[in-house]
N, C-alpha and C positions, 0 to 999 in steps of 0.2 A: 097692613095692620101693625100698629105700634103698641107693643106690650112691654111694660117695664119689667126689669129682671125679677122683682119680688112676685109680681102677679104671675109671670111665666112659671116660676118655681112652684107657686101654689096650684096652678092649673096642672102642671106635670104631676105633682103629688096627688091631686084629686083623681087624675086619670089612672095613676098607679093603684090607688086604693080601690077604684072601681074595677080594675082588672083583677085585683086580688079577690074582691067580693064575687066576681063572676066565676073565677076558677074554684074558689073555696066553698061558696054557698049555692050559687046558681047551677053550677055544672060539676059537682064533685065526682060524678060518675065517669067523667072523661079521664082516661088513664094517662099517667105521666108518660108512659112508654109511647102511647099514641101521639101525644104532643111532641115528644122529642123526635119521633120518626117523621112526623109531618112538618113541624115548624122549626126543628133544630134547637128547641129549648122546652123546659117544662117547669113545674112548680119548684123542683129542686134547684134548677138554675136560678130562678128568681130569689130563692132563699140564699143561695150562694152569693149572688150579686148584692143582696142586702148585707150579708156578712162582710163582704169585701169593702162595701161603702163604709160600714162602721169601722173596720180595721184601718182604712185609708184616713179616717178622721181621728185616729188614735184611740178608738173604743175597742177594747179587747173583746172579741166575740168568737166563740168556737163554731165549727160547722153545726154541731147539735143545737147550740143556742140560736144560730141564725135560722135553722129550720123551725125551731119552736116558736121564734118570733113571727115567722111567716105563716106557719100552719096554725098557730094559736093553741098548740098542744104538742107534746112530744111526737116526733115524726112517726115512730112505730105505732102509736095509737091511731093517728090519722090513716096511715097505710092499712092497718088492720080493718078499719071501718070502710075504706073507700077503694082500695086497689085490689085487683084480681090478678090471678096468675096469668102471665103472658104466654102466648103460644111460642113454640120454637121459631117460627117465622118472624114474629114480632121481635123476639130477642135477638135474632140475627140482624134484622134491620136496625135495631137499637145500637148494636156494636158499631155499625157503619156510621150512624148519625152521631154517636158519642165521639168517635174519632174525628169526624169532620167538624163538629161544632163545639166540643168541649176541650178535647186534647189539643186540637189545632190552635185554639184561642190561648192556651196556657204556654205555648212554645215561645 
């Protein structure tokens, strides 16, 4: 299949928007900690990648601004509406997943 670069970019953007809709509207009950523990990334990772992409293009964006752009509201508001307290077991699993997937990437 031969897809020109602009069309590829548009398809990738459409797929990203659909992923965001799925995570934010269709399945907000899925906890970030569960995503990180199972998949090695979560909504916060997506918001950080968005921020990093902006910064790479010379657009100054803070962590909080990246999260608000991704979540469509301040992160604390979204978290209060959708996230629950994680069990000690999930928190321990998260520490491992975070080290393996986030800290390792930033080295």
